[in-house]
mmCIF file of the C-alpha atoms, coordinates in Angstrom:
data_MODEL
# 
_entry.id   MODEL 
# 
loop_
_atom_site.group_PDB 
_atom_site.id 
_atom_site.type_symbol 
_atom_site.label_atom_id 
_atom_site.label_alt_id 
_atom_site.label_comp_id 
_atom_site.label_asym_id 
_atom_site.label_entity_id 
_atom_site.label_seq_id 
_atom_site.pdbx_PDB_ins_code 
_atom_site.Cartn_x 
_atom_site.Cartn_y 
_atom_site.Cartn_z 
_atom_site.occupancy 
_atom_site.B_iso_or_equiv 
_atom_site.pdbx_formal_charge 
_atom_site.auth_seq_id 
_atom_site.auth_comp_id 
_atom_site.auth_asym_id 
_atom_site.auth_atom_id 
_atom_site.pdbx_PDB_model_num 
ATOM 1   C CA . MET A 1 1   ? 0.000   0.000  0.000  1.00 0.00 ? 1   MET A CA 1 
ATOM 2   C CA . ALA A 1 2   ? 1.371   3.391  -0.988 1.00 0.00 ? 2   ALA A CA 1 
ATOM 3   C CA . GLU A 1 3   ? 1.968   5.910  1.779  1.00 0.00 ? 3   GLU A CA 1 
ATOM 4   C CA . ARG A 1 4   ? 0.147   9.178  1.209  1.00 0.00 ? 4   ARG A CA 1 
ATOM 5   C CA . ARG A 1 5   ? 1.803   12.474 2.037  1.00 0.00 ? 5   ARG A CA 1 
ATOM 6   C CA . GLY A 1 6   ? 0.278   15.908 2.462  1.00 0.00 ? 6   GLY A CA 1 
ATOM 7   C CA . PHE A 1 7   ? -2.520  17.517 4.416  1.00 0.00 ? 7   PHE A CA 1 
ATOM 8   C CA . THR A 1 8   ? -6.094  16.355 4.690  1.00 0.00 ? 8   THR A CA 1 
ATOM 9   C CA . LEU A 1 9   ? -8.975  18.631 3.852  1.00 0.00 ? 9   LEU A CA 1 
ATOM 10  C CA . ILE A 1 10  ? -9.840  19.095 7.531  1.00 0.00 ? 10  ILE A CA 1 
ATOM 11  C CA . GLU A 1 11  ? -6.266  20.111 8.355  1.00 0.00 ? 11  GLU A CA 1 
ATOM 12  C CA . LEU A 1 12  ? -6.351  22.696 5.565  1.00 0.00 ? 12  LEU A CA 1 
ATOM 13  C CA . LEU A 1 13  ? -9.693  24.079 6.772  1.00 0.00 ? 13  LEU A CA 1 
ATOM 14  C CA . VAL A 1 14  ? -8.407  24.373 10.356 1.00 0.00 ? 14  VAL A CA 1 
ATOM 15  C CA . ALA A 1 15  ? -5.236  26.121 9.146  1.00 0.00 ? 15  ALA A CA 1 
ATOM 16  C CA . LEU A 1 16  ? -7.317  28.508 7.018  1.00 0.00 ? 16  LEU A CA 1 
ATOM 17  C CA . ALA A 1 17  ? -9.622  29.255 9.982  1.00 0.00 ? 17  ALA A CA 1 
ATOM 18  C CA . VAL A 1 18  ? -6.639  30.023 12.235 1.00 0.00 ? 18  VAL A CA 1 
ATOM 19  C CA . PHE A 1 19  ? -5.080  32.270 9.591  1.00 0.00 ? 19  PHE A CA 1 
ATOM 20  C CA . SER A 1 20  ? -8.352  34.152 9.015  1.00 0.00 ? 20  SER A CA 1 
ATOM 21  C CA . LEU A 1 21  ? -8.789  34.754 12.767 1.00 0.00 ? 21  LEU A CA 1 
ATOM 22  C CA . ALA A 1 22  ? -5.264  36.160 12.968 1.00 0.00 ? 22  ALA A CA 1 
ATOM 23  C CA . ALA A 1 23  ? -5.898  38.363 9.907  1.00 0.00 ? 23  ALA A CA 1 
ATOM 24  C CA . LEU A 1 24  ? -9.153  39.694 11.419 1.00 0.00 ? 24  LEU A CA 1 
ATOM 25  C CA . ALA A 1 25  ? -7.381  40.483 14.686 1.00 0.00 ? 25  ALA A CA 1 
ATOM 26  C CA . LEU A 1 26  ? -4.699  42.429 12.813 1.00 0.00 ? 26  LEU A CA 1 
ATOM 27  C CA . LEU A 1 27  ? -7.309  44.354 10.819 1.00 0.00 ? 27  LEU A CA 1 
ATOM 28  C CA . ASN A 1 28  ? -9.172  45.207 14.019 1.00 0.00 ? 28  ASN A CA 1 
ATOM 29  C CA . LEU A 1 29  ? -5.943  46.404 15.631 1.00 0.00 ? 29  LEU A CA 1 
ATOM 30  C CA . SER A 1 30  ? -5.145  48.547 12.604 1.00 0.00 ? 30  SER A CA 1 
ATOM 31  C CA . GLY A 1 31  ? -8.607  50.134 12.706 1.00 0.00 ? 31  GLY A CA 1 
ATOM 32  C CA . GLU A 1 32  ? -8.310  50.834 16.430 1.00 0.00 ? 32  GLU A CA 1 
ATOM 33  C CA . ASN A 1 33  ? -4.926  52.507 15.879 1.00 0.00 ? 33  ASN A CA 1 
ATOM 34  C CA . THR A 1 34  ? -6.475  54.751 13.230 1.00 0.00 ? 34  THR A CA 1 
ATOM 35  C CA . ARG A 1 35  ? -9.361  55.718 15.534 1.00 0.00 ? 35  ARG A CA 1 
ATOM 36  C CA . SER A 1 36  ? -6.932  56.367 18.374 1.00 0.00 ? 36  SER A CA 1 
ATOM 37  C CA . ALA A 1 37  ? -4.798  58.632 16.168 1.00 0.00 ? 37  ALA A CA 1 
ATOM 38  C CA . ALA A 1 38  ? -7.907  60.626 15.213 1.00 0.00 ? 38  ALA A CA 1 
ATOM 39  C CA . ARG A 1 39  ? -8.843  61.062 18.902 1.00 0.00 ? 39  ARG A CA 1 
ATOM 40  C CA . VAL A 1 40  ? -5.318  62.215 19.735 1.00 0.00 ? 40  VAL A CA 1 
ATOM 41  C CA . GLU A 1 41  ? -5.427  64.736 16.895 1.00 0.00 ? 41  GLU A CA 1 
ATOM 42  C CA . THR A 1 42  ? -8.781  66.096 18.091 1.00 0.00 ? 42  THR A CA 1 
ATOM 43  C CA . ARG A 1 43  ? -7.563  66.413 21.684 1.00 0.00 ? 43  ARG A CA 1 
ATOM 44  C CA . THR A 1 44  ? -4.322  68.084 20.582 1.00 0.00 ? 44  THR A CA 1 
ATOM 45  C CA . LEU A 1 45  ? -6.017  70.641 18.343 1.00 0.00 ? 45  LEU A CA 1 
ATOM 46  C CA . GLY A 1 46  ? -8.727  71.275 20.941 1.00 0.00 ? 46  GLY A CA 1 
ATOM 47  C CA . GLY A 1 47  ? -5.979  71.804 23.512 1.00 0.00 ? 47  GLY A CA 1 
ATOM 48  C CA . ILE A 1 48  ? -4.316  74.377 21.274 1.00 0.00 ? 48  ILE A CA 1 
ATOM 49  C CA . VAL A 1 49  ? -7.609  76.261 20.950 1.00 0.00 ? 49  VAL A CA 1 
ATOM 50  C CA . ALA A 1 50  ? -8.121  76.107 24.730 1.00 0.00 ? 50  ALA A CA 1 
ATOM 51  C CA . GLU A 1 51  ? -4.581  77.354 25.400 1.00 0.00 ? 51  GLU A CA 1 
ATOM 52  C CA . ASN A 1 52  ? -5.071  80.252 22.976 1.00 0.00 ? 52  ASN A CA 1 
ATOM 53  C CA . LEU A 1 53  ? -8.292  81.222 24.751 1.00 0.00 ? 53  LEU A CA 1 
ATOM 54  C CA . ALA A 1 54  ? -6.562  80.924 28.134 1.00 0.00 ? 54  ALA A CA 1 
ATOM 55  C CA . VAL A 1 55  ? -3.781  83.266 27.026 1.00 0.00 ? 55  VAL A CA 1 
ATOM 56  C CA . GLU A 1 56  ? -6.386  85.696 25.738 1.00 0.00 ? 56  GLU A CA 1 
ATOM 57  C CA . ALA A 1 57  ? -8.288  85.566 29.051 1.00 0.00 ? 57  ALA A CA 1 
ATOM 58  C CA . VAL A 1 58  ? -5.129  86.199 31.067 1.00 0.00 ? 58  VAL A CA 1 
ATOM 59  C CA . THR A 1 59  ? -3.883  89.065 28.899 1.00 0.00 ? 59  THR A CA 1 
ATOM 60  C CA . LEU A 1 60  ? -7.179  90.995 28.774 1.00 0.00 ? 60  LEU A CA 1 
ATOM 61  C CA . PRO A 1 61  ? -6.923  94.248 30.744 1.00 0.00 ? 61  PRO A CA 1 
ATOM 62  C CA . ALA A 1 62  ? -10.025 93.298 32.714 1.00 0.00 ? 62  ALA A CA 1 
ATOM 63  C CA . ILE A 1 63  ? -12.443 90.410 32.598 1.00 0.00 ? 63  ILE A CA 1 
ATOM 64  C CA . GLY A 1 64  ? -15.896 90.268 34.141 1.00 0.00 ? 64  GLY A CA 1 
ATOM 65  C CA . GLU A 1 65  ? -17.785 87.377 35.624 1.00 0.00 ? 65  GLU A CA 1 
ATOM 66  C CA . GLY A 1 66  ? -20.161 85.466 33.384 1.00 0.00 ? 66  GLY A CA 1 
ATOM 67  C CA . THR A 1 67  ? -20.223 83.126 30.432 1.00 0.00 ? 67  THR A CA 1 
ATOM 68  C CA . ALA A 1 68  ? -19.015 83.766 26.909 1.00 0.00 ? 68  ALA A CA 1 
ATOM 69  C CA . THR A 1 69  ? -19.224 81.468 23.893 1.00 0.00 ? 69  THR A CA 1 
ATOM 70  C CA . GLY A 1 70  ? -17.934 81.536 20.368 1.00 0.00 ? 70  GLY A CA 1 
ATOM 71  C CA . GLU A 1 71  ? -16.429 79.681 17.461 1.00 0.00 ? 71  GLU A CA 1 
ATOM 72  C CA . VAL A 1 72  ? -12.954 79.643 16.011 1.00 0.00 ? 72  VAL A CA 1 
ATOM 73  C CA . GLU A 1 73  ? -11.343 77.850 13.083 1.00 0.00 ? 73  GLU A CA 1 
ATOM 74  C CA . LEU A 1 74  ? -8.113  75.875 13.441 1.00 0.00 ? 74  LEU A CA 1 
ATOM 75  C CA . ALA A 1 75  ? -6.606  73.337 11.039 1.00 0.00 ? 75  ALA A CA 1 
ATOM 76  C CA . GLY A 1 76  ? -9.613  73.589 8.736  1.00 0.00 ? 76  GLY A CA 1 
ATOM 77  C CA . ARG A 1 77  ? -12.054 72.641 11.507 1.00 0.00 ? 77  ARG A CA 1 
ATOM 78  C CA . ARG A 1 78  ? -14.625 74.658 13.434 1.00 0.00 ? 78  ARG A CA 1 
ATOM 79  C CA . TRP A 1 79  ? -14.278 74.633 17.221 1.00 0.00 ? 79  TRP A CA 1 
ATOM 80  C CA . ARG A 1 80  ? -16.973 75.804 19.633 1.00 0.00 ? 80  ARG A CA 1 
ATOM 81  C CA . TRP A 1 81  ? -15.784 77.216 22.930 1.00 0.00 ? 81  TRP A CA 1 
ATOM 82  C CA . SER A 1 82  ? -17.266 78.460 26.149 1.00 0.00 ? 82  SER A CA 1 
ATOM 83  C CA . ARG A 1 83  ? -15.579 80.478 28.880 1.00 0.00 ? 83  ARG A CA 1 
ATOM 84  C CA . GLU A 1 84  ? -17.089 80.737 32.341 1.00 0.00 ? 84  GLU A CA 1 
ATOM 85  C CA . VAL A 1 85  ? -15.624 83.311 34.708 1.00 0.00 ? 85  VAL A CA 1 
ATOM 86  C CA . SER A 1 86  ? -16.626 83.066 38.361 1.00 0.00 ? 86  SER A CA 1 
ATOM 87  C CA . ALA A 1 87  ? -15.540 84.495 41.688 1.00 0.00 ? 87  ALA A CA 1 
ATOM 88  C CA . THR A 1 88  ? -13.522 82.490 44.197 1.00 0.00 ? 88  THR A CA 1 
ATOM 89  C CA . GLU A 1 89  ? -13.274 82.688 47.973 1.00 0.00 ? 89  GLU A CA 1 
ATOM 90  C CA . VAL A 1 90  ? -10.315 85.013 47.523 1.00 0.00 ? 90  VAL A CA 1 
ATOM 91  C CA . PRO A 1 91  ? -11.840 88.444 46.785 1.00 0.00 ? 91  PRO A CA 1 
ATOM 92  C CA . ASP A 1 92  ? -9.459  89.515 43.999 1.00 0.00 ? 92  ASP A CA 1 
ATOM 93  C CA . LEU A 1 93  ? -9.124  86.101 42.319 1.00 0.00 ? 93  LEU A CA 1 
ATOM 94  C CA . LEU A 1 94  ? -11.265 84.833 39.439 1.00 0.00 ? 94  LEU A CA 1 
ATOM 95  C CA . ARG A 1 95  ? -11.678 81.250 38.255 1.00 0.00 ? 95  ARG A CA 1 
ATOM 96  C CA . ILE A 1 96  ? -11.835 80.809 34.475 1.00 0.00 ? 96  ILE A CA 1 
ATOM 97  C CA . GLU A 1 97  ? -13.082 77.542 32.979 1.00 0.00 ? 97  GLU A CA 1 
ATOM 98  C CA . ILE A 1 98  ? -12.648 77.034 29.246 1.00 0.00 ? 98  ILE A CA 1 
ATOM 99  C CA . ARG A 1 99  ? -14.271 74.179 27.319 1.00 0.00 ? 99  ARG A CA 1 
ATOM 100 C CA . VAL A 1 100 ? -13.620 73.442 23.654 1.00 0.00 ? 100 VAL A CA 1 
ATOM 101 C CA . SER A 1 101 ? -15.617 71.032 21.508 1.00 0.00 ? 101 SER A CA 1 
ATOM 102 C CA . ASP A 1 102 ? -15.977 70.015 17.895 1.00 0.00 ? 102 ASP A CA 1 
ATOM 103 C CA . ALA A 1 103 ? -18.857 68.353 16.078 1.00 0.00 ? 103 ALA A CA 1 
ATOM 104 C CA . GLU A 1 104 ? -18.164 65.060 17.900 1.00 0.00 ? 104 GLU A CA 1 
ATOM 105 C CA . GLY A 1 105 ? -18.115 66.459 21.437 1.00 0.00 ? 105 GLY A CA 1 
ATOM 106 C CA . GLN A 1 106 ? -15.786 67.948 24.045 1.00 0.00 ? 106 GLN A CA 1 
ATOM 107 C CA . ALA A 1 107 ? -12.163 67.980 22.972 1.00 0.00 ? 107 ALA A CA 1 
ATOM 108 C CA . ALA A 1 108 ? -10.404 69.942 25.722 1.00 0.00 ? 108 ALA A CA 1 
ATOM 109 C CA . ALA A 1 109 ? -10.924 71.811 28.966 1.00 0.00 ? 109 ALA A CA 1 
ATOM 110 C CA . ARG A 1 110 ? -8.721  74.215 30.910 1.00 0.00 ? 110 ARG A CA 1 
ATOM 111 C CA . THR A 1 111 ? -9.116  75.871 34.293 1.00 0.00 ? 111 THR A CA 1 
ATOM 112 C CA . LEU A 1 112 ? -7.056  78.886 35.277 1.00 0.00 ? 112 LEU A CA 1 
ATOM 113 C CA . PHE A 1 113 ? -7.045  81.669 37.815 1.00 0.00 ? 113 PHE A CA 1 
ATOM 114 C CA . ARG A 1 114 ? -6.281  85.353 37.491 1.00 0.00 ? 114 ARG A CA 1 
ATOM 115 C CA . SER A 1 115 ? -6.756  88.589 39.336 1.00 0.00 ? 115 SER A CA 1 
ATOM 116 C CA . ARG A 1 116 ? -9.716  90.794 38.479 1.00 0.00 ? 116 ARG A CA 1 
ATOM 117 C CA . ALA A 1 117 ? -7.438  93.479 37.069 1.00 0.00 ? 117 ALA A CA 1 
ATOM 118 C CA . PRO A 1 118 ? -3.701  93.326 36.338 1.00 0.00 ? 118 PRO A CA 1 
# 
């Protein structure tokens, strides 16, 4: 009787199933890396907008309590921002909270303190 060499059909199907599971895992990992890079970009750009607004709030000659909102463009994207200025327990110190968001939601937030007038 001749000895047969090679793989059986079941062995080939199992090998193909294992390979396809590994390929799907790699594709999923690649997609997650892409989504993660997009989130990092959004947070970075939102942080830049928030820092710019923080510098503006600190360098204003005077800033009053209350809420202000607006929009700004950076890197070809529109960013909505809000700035809430409130009093603190220290009479001459103001708390400034800045929130920046894009179409997908909040991207950055900053909290800073400054005196009422420089």
